[in-house]
N, C-alpha and C positions, 0 to 999 in steps of 0.2 A: 892426223890419231884417231881417233872417235870417241867423245868422251868418256866415258867407260876405261878409258885404257892410261886419260888426262887423268883420270880424276885416280882414279889408281896408284899410277909418279909419285904423281903430287900426294897420296896419302902413303908412299913409301920415301921423299925424300924427309920427306915430316917427322918421322917414324926416329930417321936419321938422323934429325942437326936437331928440332926444339921438340918435347916430348910437348909439353901448353898446342905449340899449333900441332900438332896431333893426333890431339885426345876429340882436338874445336876440328875438323876436315872427321878424322873416326865419323862423328857421330853427321854429321852436316851426310855424308855418303853413305850411311846407313839409311837417313831419312830420305837421297834424294832415289837413293835403291829400293827402297823397299812400298815407296808410290811406285816406282814401277810397275815387279813385280802382282801389287796388285791390282793393278787398272789391268795388267795384260790376266790378269786372272782373271780378275770382274768379265771384260773381252768373254776369253775362255769358255765360260762359262753362259754368256748370253748365246756363244754357235751352237753348245749341246746343247743349251732346250729346242734352237730352233731346228736345229737336225730330227735330234727323239722325233722334236715335232712331226719332220717330212716324217722318216720312220717310219712310225707308228699311223698312222695316218689310212685314215681308212677314207677310201674314195668313192663320195655316192656318186651318175653317175641320171643321168639325166633314160625317160623312155630314148630304143633307139641306139642308144649309142650302142658300140662294139667296144669292148675294151683291148682283145686282139686287138684288130688293128684300129683303133684314139694315138694319139697321144697327146704327149700338154708341152708346149714350149718356152723352149728358157730364155732368150735368146738367140735366136731362131735354130738355134737345136733341136732338132722331138728324143722326146723320151716316153718308152712307155711308162705306164704306173708303178709300173715292178721297179724300171733300171731304175724312176727316179730313186725311191725308195734307197734300189743297193745303193746308188751314189752317196747318198747320208746315211748310211748303213754304214762304208768303206770312209766314209771323214769321216766317224764316231767314231771308227777301232784306228785312226789312221792322229785323231788326237787325243787319244784315249776314255774316252763317251763309253765305250763296244767293249765290255766281257765279253774276246773269240777264245776264248778260252774250249775245247770243249772235252768233258770227261769219255772216254772210249768203255766201256762196263766187257771187260773176262775172261 
């Protein structure tokens, strides 16, 4: 059983048997998992910021650069600058960092 499930079970057991223990465990539970949520939110915000910067980056290339044939290498994979930005956009969409709703005028 993972920590969350065990903590929840302990909380429910205390609720059924000892009100004072329940109140103490409840406060500990709230503090423990509130901090976890805050940490995850901080990590998510950091990822959104980095991906947004990649998606919105303006690439400036040296003279002689061929935008259509040159690539960006990441871990041995080849990506065009457009594809690189598309990947960042899709990742942002997956984590809720981009509004993908399109308004269709009729």
